N, C-alpha and C positions, 0 to 999 in steps of 0.2 A: 474474492474474498474478502476484500477489504473495505467492503459495503458494511460489516459489523468489526466492532469492538477499537480498541486502545493499544497505544504503542505507546514503549517510553521514549524519551528524548534522544537519547543513546543508540536509538535504532537508525536515525536518520539526522544527524546534530552534522555530522560533514557536509551535507548539502546545505548545510547554513553556515558553517563556519570555516570550513575545510574542504571543499573540495577536490583539489588537486594537489593538495599538500601546500600552498601557500597562503592560507588564509582567505581563500576567495570563498564567493556562495556559487551552488549549481547554477549555472546560466540558463539551462531549461525549468526551474522553480520560478511560478511568480512571484517576481519583486514584491508587491503588496502581503502577498501570502505569508511571503518568506521575513518580512520587516513583522508582520503581527504577529507569527511565532515568536522571533527573538524578545520579542517585547513583553509579550505576556505570558508565553509559554516557556520557550526554552532559551533561557536568560544565558547561557554560557554553553559551551561543546563539551561539558566536562558535568552535565545536570545529569543524574542517573538515578533522580525520585519522580522527576515530572511526567506525568500521563498527558497523551492528547488522543485526542479522537481521531480514529482514521479516515473517517466520514463527518465530518463536522455536521452535528444539526439531526444528526441521522442515524449515530452510533449503532443505537438500538433495534434498527429497522432493516429488513431484508430488504433492500428498494434499488433504485435506478440513480440513485444521487450521488455514489460513488464515480459514477461516470461523467456526470457535469462538472466536478471536481477535478476530476483527470485531464477534460475537454478545454479546462481551463488554466492548465499545468497546475493544478495544486493537488497532487498526488504526495503523499509524504515518502514515499519511496523511490528510489531510484526503477525500479521495477514497475511503477506504476507511471513514471514519465516515458520509459522503453516502450509503452504501448503507442505513442505518441510518434515514434520514432519510425516506424515502419509501417509503409500503405497497408498494408494486409490488417495487423492490427488495428489500426486508427482507421480503419473504414469498420470495423469492427464497433469500435466505442460507437462511433458514430451510427451505426445500424440497431444497435441495445439502444442509443439513446433515443431515437426516430421508433424503435418498436413498442410493443406491449411489455406491461410486467411479466406475463403470463408467457410473453415469448423468453424476458430474460429467465423466469425460473426452469425453461426447457431447456434454454443454452448453457445455464448454469450445472443443471444437473448431468448434461454431457459430458462439461468439463471435468465436474470431479469423475464421473467415471472413468477419464482419460489419464487425468492426472491417480487415480488407483491403481494405474497400470504401469505405471513408471516404476522401473526398478524395487519392486515388492520385493522387501525383506519378509522371510518367513523364520519360524522356529526360534533359536537362539542367535540369527545374526542380527536382529534390531530390536527396540524397544516402544513401546508405546510412552509418551514421557509426558509427566504431569506438569512439565512446563517445555513449550516447544523450543525454547533458545534453550535449554539447558539439560545435557546428559545427566538420568536418573542416579540418583549415589547410590 
């Protein structure tokens, strides 16, 4: 789903500035991409106002370009990088890139159905959040 949308720097700045708690950068992140983010977007680890496209150049289009970014080690989040750490998910990224957009749509639909079945909360157990990162007040 990261093919659409934006993120605040605070959601991934640890990958740029303090990955292991020693002031280092995540080695799984493309160094040129990280440099670009540090220079033009997230200029420090405490930046909580700057927004960054999750899928640069295509953030409003539901397409395959996100997977091109991931395959180049340019996904913003650790979860993006993790797709390349496992043989099965890495193969899926490759297959999606080699397939059609229609195939991507079909596979995405299947994945959303599966995710919808993960620990579904009903009644008063959960809430539909107005902002996904924050519990409604």
